[in-house]
C-alpha positions in Angstrom: 6.2 20.5 21.5 2.5 20.4 20.8 1.0 22.7 18.2 -0.9 24.7 20.8 2.4 25.3 22.6 3.9 27.0 19.7 3.7 30.8 19.2 0.8 32.1 17.2 2.9 32.7 14.2 4.2 29.2 14.2 0.8 27.5 14.4 -0.1 26.5 10.8 -3.9 27.2 10.9 -3.5 30.5 12.9 -0.6 31.6 10.5 -2.8 30.7 7.5 -5.8 32.7 8.9 -3.6 35.7 9.6 -1.2 35.8 6.7 -2.7 33.6 4.1 -1.9 30.0 2.8 0.9 31.4 0.6 2.9 32.3 3.8 3.0 28.7 4.8 5.8 26.2 4.0 5.0 22.9 2.4 5.3 21.1 5.8 3.0 23.6 7.4 0.4 23.2 4.6 0.6 19.4 5.1 0.2 19.8 8.8 -3.0 21.7 8.3 -4.3 18.6 6.5 -3.1 16.0 9.0 -4.3 18.1 11.9 -2.8 16.2 14.9 0.5 14.9 16.0 1.5 11.6 17.6 3.3 11.2 20.9 6.0 13.8 21.3 5.9 14.9 17.7 3.4 17.6 16.5 1.7 17.7 13.1 4.5 19.9 11.6 7.1 17.4 12.7 5.3 14.6 11.1 4.9 16.6 7.9 8.5 17.2 7.7 9.3 13.6 8.1 6.7 12.7 5.4 8.1 15.3 2.9 11.7 14.0 3.6 10.5 10.4 2.8 9.5 11.8 -0.6 12.8 13.5 -1.2 11.2 16.9 -0.2 9.4 16.7 -3.6 5.7 17.4 -3.9 5.6 15.6 -7.2 7.0 12.5 -5.5 4.7 12.9 -2.5 1.7 13.1 -4.9 2.5 9.8 -6.4 2.9 7.9 -3.0 0.2 5.5 -1.9 -1.5 5.7 1.4 0.5 2.6 2.4 3.8 4.4 1.6 2.8 7.5 3.5 1.9 5.4 6.5 5.5 4.2 6.8 6.2 7.5 8.3 5.7 7.4 12.1 2.6 9.3 13.1 0.9 8.9 9.8 -2.3 6.7 9.7 -4.7 6.0 7.0 -6.9 8.9 7.7 -4.0 11.4 7.6 -2.8 9.8 4.4 -6.2 10.1 2.8 -6.3 13.8 3.6 -3.0 14.3 1.8 -4.1 12.2 -1.2 -7.4 14.0 -1.5 -5.7 17.4 -1.4 -3.5 16.4 -4.4 -6.4 15.2 -6.3 -8.3 18.4 -5.7 -5.2 20.3 -6.8 -5.0 18.2 -10.0 -8.6 18.8 -10.8 -8.3 22.4 -10.2 -5.3 22.7 -12.6 -7.2 20.8 -15.1 -10.2 23.0 -14.9 -8.4 26.1 -14.8 -6.4 25.2 -17.9 -9.5 23.8 -19.5 -9.7 23.6 -23.2 -7.4 25.9 -25.3 -9.5 28.3 -27.2 -7.0 28.2 -30.2 -6.4 25.9 -33.0 -3.9 23.0 -32.0 -0.8 23.5 -34.1 1.6 21.0 -32.5 2.2 18.4 -29.9 3.7 20.9 -27.5 0.3 22.5 -27.0 -1.3 19.0 -26.3 1.6 18.2 -23.9 1.0 21.4 -21.8 -2.8 20.8 -21.9 -2.5 17.1 -20.7 0.4 17.4 -18.3 -2.0 18.6 -15.5 -3.9 15.3 -15.9 -0.8 13.0 -15.8 1.9 14.6 -14.0 3.2 12.5 -11.1 1.1 9.4 -12.0 2.6 6.0 -11.1 0.4 4.1 -13.6 -0.5 4.6 -17.2 -3.5 6.5 -18.4 -4.9 6.7 -21.9 -6.8 9.8 -23.0 -8.3 10.8 -26.4 -8.7 14.4 -27.7 -11.4 15.1 -30.3 -10.8 17.9 -32.8 -13.1 19.7 -35.3 -12.1 20.5 -38.8 -10.4 23.7 -37.6 -8.3 21.6 -35.1 -10.1 23.2 -32.1 -10.5 20.9 -29.1 -14.2 19.9 -28.8 -13.8 17.2 -26.2 -11.3 15.0 -24.3 -11.8 12.0 -22.1 -9.9 9.3 -20.2 -10.3 5.9 -21.8 -8.4 3.8 -19.4 -6.4 4.0 -16.2 -4.2 1.5 -14.5 -1.1 -0.7 -15.2 2.5 0.0 -14.9 3.8 -0.7 -18.3 1.0 -1.1 -20.9 -2.0 0.7 -22.1 -4.7 -1.1 -24.2 -6.6 1.1 -26.6 -10.3 0.4 -27.1 -10.5 1.3 -30.8 -14.2 0.7 -31.1 -15.0 3.0 -28.1 -12.8 5.8 -29.5 -14.4 5.7 -33.0 -17.9 5.5 -31.6 -17.2 8.6 -29.4 -15.6 10.5 -32.2 -18.6 9.9 -34.4 -21.0 11.0 -31.7 -19.1 14.2 -31.3 -18.8 14.8 -35.0 -15.0 14.9 -34.7 -12.9 15.2 -37.7 -9.7 14.3 -35.9 -8.4 12.6 -32.9 -5.2 12.8 -30.8 -4.3 9.8 -28.7 -2.4 10.6 -25.5 -0.8 8.3 -22.8 1.9 8.5 -20.2 4.9 6.4 -19.5 5.4 6.4 -15.6 9.1 5.1 -16.3 10.0 8.6 -17.5 11.0 7.3 -21.0 8.7 8.6 -23.7 9.9 6.3 -26.4 7.2 4.1 -27.8 7.2 0.4 -27.4 6.2 -2.3 -30.1 2.8 -2.4 -28.5 2.3 1.3 -28.8 3.3 1.4 -32.4 1.1 -1.6 -33.3 -2.0 -0.2 -31.5 -1.5 3.2 -33.1 -1.5 1.5 -36.6 -4.8 -0.3 -35.8 -6.5 2.9 -34.6 -5.2 4.9 -37.6 -6.6 2.3 -40.1 -9.9 2.2 -38.2 -10.3 5.9 -38.0 -9.6 6.4 -41.8 -12.5 4.1 -42.5 -14.9 6.7 -41.1 -12.9 9.7 -42.6 -11.5 10.7 -39.2 -7.8 11.6 -39.0 -5.5 10.3 -36.3 -3.6 13.6 -36.1 -1.1 12.3 -33.5 -0.3 9.9 -30.7 1.7 11.6 -28.0 3.4 9.8 -25.1 4.2 12.1 -22.1 6.3 11.9 -19.1 6.7 14.5 -16.4 9.4 16.5 -18.3 9.3 15.3 -21.9 7.0 13.8 -24.7 7.2 11.8 -27.8 5.1 12.7 -30.9 4.4 10.1 -33.5 3.6 12.9 -36.0 6.8 14.9 -35.3 9.0 11.9 -35.4 7.1 10.5 -38.5 7.0 7.1 -36.8 6.0 4.2 -39.1 3.1 2.4 -37.6 2.1 -1.3 -38.1 -1.1 -1.4 -40.0 
């Protein structure tokens, strides 16, 4: 059945206009994005199949590539691009709305909450640096690198340069492990030591290095991890 043959309450766009976006199911919201069906299947049918391919998980769907989405019959590059763009807008909205916490950072759980919006559901590693003033307030944060499935290279010189420009007294390094295991590897420990030593040269404190996953994190400071220097 085509969308236009459905009752008004069953047409996603009409339903959204009448009842609001919150009244739509995940499949109906996705159908609004992909707009058209294919053959005998309408947009809602295709959306349901797409969600099923992701285990009915929006987190899993957000991590799918366009190629993976296009394996679902009826999905093409244009429809996949609409879904990917919607997730990216959602991620940016979440980051902007959470913004910088207007309180002094007292522990890694605060950083985890702050950074999860940036990294949740990513299928690759990203490395971020958070800059702090003497009162441990966040005065800036930026993504240093993106890409790779199992390794993050830390640009120590860039971190120190940016910290000096921001007059930061402390820095917190944050990166994610797409594998879901937050435990640091040998490379993580070694690079942390190199950064710590470089920061100390300029009287900047490496407050912590936090490795995050979708549902857990590892704090070098909390675990008192010995770093190679």
